[in-house]
N, C-alpha and C positions, 0 to 999 in steps of 0.2 A: 840441195839449195832450192830445187823446185818445191819440195815439201815445205820448207821454211817460208817461201814466198806465199804459198797458198794459205799457210797458217796465219801469217800476218794480215793477208787480205781478209780472211774470215773474221779475225779479231776486230779489224777496223769496221767491217760491215755491222758486226754485232754492236759495237760501241755507238755507231751512228744511229742505228735503229732504236737504241735505248736512250739517246740524248734527251728526248722530251721528258723522260721519267726522272732525270737527275735533278734533285731539288736545288743543287748549288749553282745552276746556270740559268740565267734569265736573260733572254734576248728581247730587245724592244727597239722599234723604229720610230724616231721622232720626226714626223713630217709637219709641215705647216708654214713656218716663217719663210723659208727659202722659196718654196713653191708659190706661196701667196705673193711674195714680192715680185717673182717672175711674171705671174699672171697679171698683177697690177701694172707692171711695166708694159707688158704687151697690150693691155687695154688702153693705157695712156697713148701709146703710139697709134693704135687703131683710131682713137678719138681725134688725134692730131690729123690723120689722113681724112677722116670723115668731116672734120670741121672745115678743111680747106675747100671742099666742094660745097658744103652748106653755106659758108660765109660768102663765097662768090655768088651763089644763087640769091642769097638774102640781100646782098648789097645791090644787085641788079633790080631786085624787087623795090628797094628804097629809091633807086633812080639817082640821077646826078644831084649833087656832086659826090655822093657817097660811094658810087661805083667807079669813080675815076681813080686810076692807079696812084696819082700823086696827091690825093686828098689826105691831108695830115693836119686836122684841126687841133687847136689847144684843148686840153681837157677842161670841161666846165665844172664849176663847183658842185652842181647837182649830180654829176657823174661820179662823185667821190663815194656815193653809196655802194657802187660796184667795187668789190675787193680788188685792190691793185696789186699787180705782181711786180711793179717797178721798184723793187727793193735792191739795194746795192748787192751785187753778187758775192763779194767778199763777206759782207755782213750776213747774207743768207747762208753761205757755206759754214760760217762760224757758229751757227745754231746747232743744237743737239739734234739727233735723229728724231727724237720725240717731239721737239718743238716744230721741226719742219713738217712732220707728218700731221701734227695737230693743225698747223696753219693750212695745209692742203685740204684736210677734212672740212674745216670751217669754210674755206673759200669756195670749194665745190658745192657744199650744201647751200650756200647763199646764191651762187651763180645758177644753180639748178632752179631755185625759186624764181629768179628773174626770167629764165628761159621758159618756164611753164607759163608765166604771165604773157611772155612774148608769143608763145604758141597759141594762146587763146585770142590774140588780137589780129593774127594774120588772116587776110581775106582769101588767099589762094590755097586751094585744097591740097595740091601737091607739095607746096612748101610746108603746110601744117603737118603733113605726113612725115616729111623729112625731119622737122623739128621734134615731133613726138618720138621718132626713132632715136634721135640724138639724145633727147632727155632720158630715155630709157637706158641708153648706154652710159650716160653721165651718172645716173642713179646707181648703176652697177659699179662705177668707179668709186663713188662715195662709200658704198658697202665694202668694196675691196680694200680701200684704204683703212676702213675700220677693222677689217679682218687682219691686215698687216699689224696694226697697232696692238690688237688683242694677242696675236701670236708672239709679239715681242714683249708682252707684259706691260704695255703702256695703257693708261686709262683713256677712254674716249673723251673728247671735249664735251662741254655741255651741249644740249640738244641743238640741232641746226636752227639757224636764224629763220624768222618767220617770213611771210611774203614781203616784197619790197614796199608795198603801200596797202593800207586798209582797203577793203572792198568799197567800190563807189568813189574812191578818190583818184582823180586823173594823175597819171605818172608824169605828165609834162603839160605846161600851159598852152603849147601849140604844137603843130605837126612837125615842124623842123626840129624842135628840141626833143621831141619823142624819137625821131629818127637818129638824132645825135646820141641819145641814150642807148639805142640799139647798136649803133656803130661802136661805141665804147665797150659795150658788153661783149661783142664778138672779138674786139681787139684784145681786151684783157684776158678773155678765155683762151685765145691763141697763145698768149704769153705764159699763162699758168700751165697749159699743157706742155709747152716746150720745156719749161723749167722742171716740171714734175717728171718728165721722161728722164732728164738728166739726174734728178734726185734718186729715182728708183733704179737707174742703171748703176749708180755708185753704191746704193744700198745692197743690191743683189750680189755685188762683188765682195761685200763684207759678211754676208750671211750665206752659207752653203745651202744648196737646194734640199738636201736631206742629210741627216746625221744618224748613223746606225751605231748603237752603243750596246756593248755587252757588259752586264753587271754580274759580278760574282758575289753571291750572298753567302756569307759564312754562317753555317748552321751546325752548331755542336762542335766547332773546331776551336 
């Protein structure tokens, strides 16, 4: 019995050593979609956390009434240029994964343009530094969403929207309306990130982080 066991062990070792030489067996690991979704979800949650601190600092920079907890102004018509996340949740969930991803990609591309303009107009150096850091993170989110779409086989939407206003054109006729624009930009960005986190959390449950496949290729059989 001992000899038989040793013989079986020797046979298995020889078979394993020669596996790479067998033309009939092809092993491949398909990574990408699951990992990309997980990374995008993590980045979205990080941006949510980062924005909470940034928004508080920026609203204090704007001063009253914008930094008051109960300040809840109606949305002005001029603020409609900022992509709104106030879509009915049932309607949003009824969209395809492709449609939701495309909407996220377009929205963050536009929001990033607005934030970069905002960064160039702030007079406080420390706040400009925080805005620049947040813009870099948000740019990473746009690229990450594009990576998720590519890994799932979805085409990217048309190029991101241009800057919110041509150079030299004031974004608001007076200081109060300019601050109102900034307020709504931060408010909508908070809502987008909150909803995106839920989107990517659901999506990562549908797509496994990695799939290992073994393909047998019949050659001469």
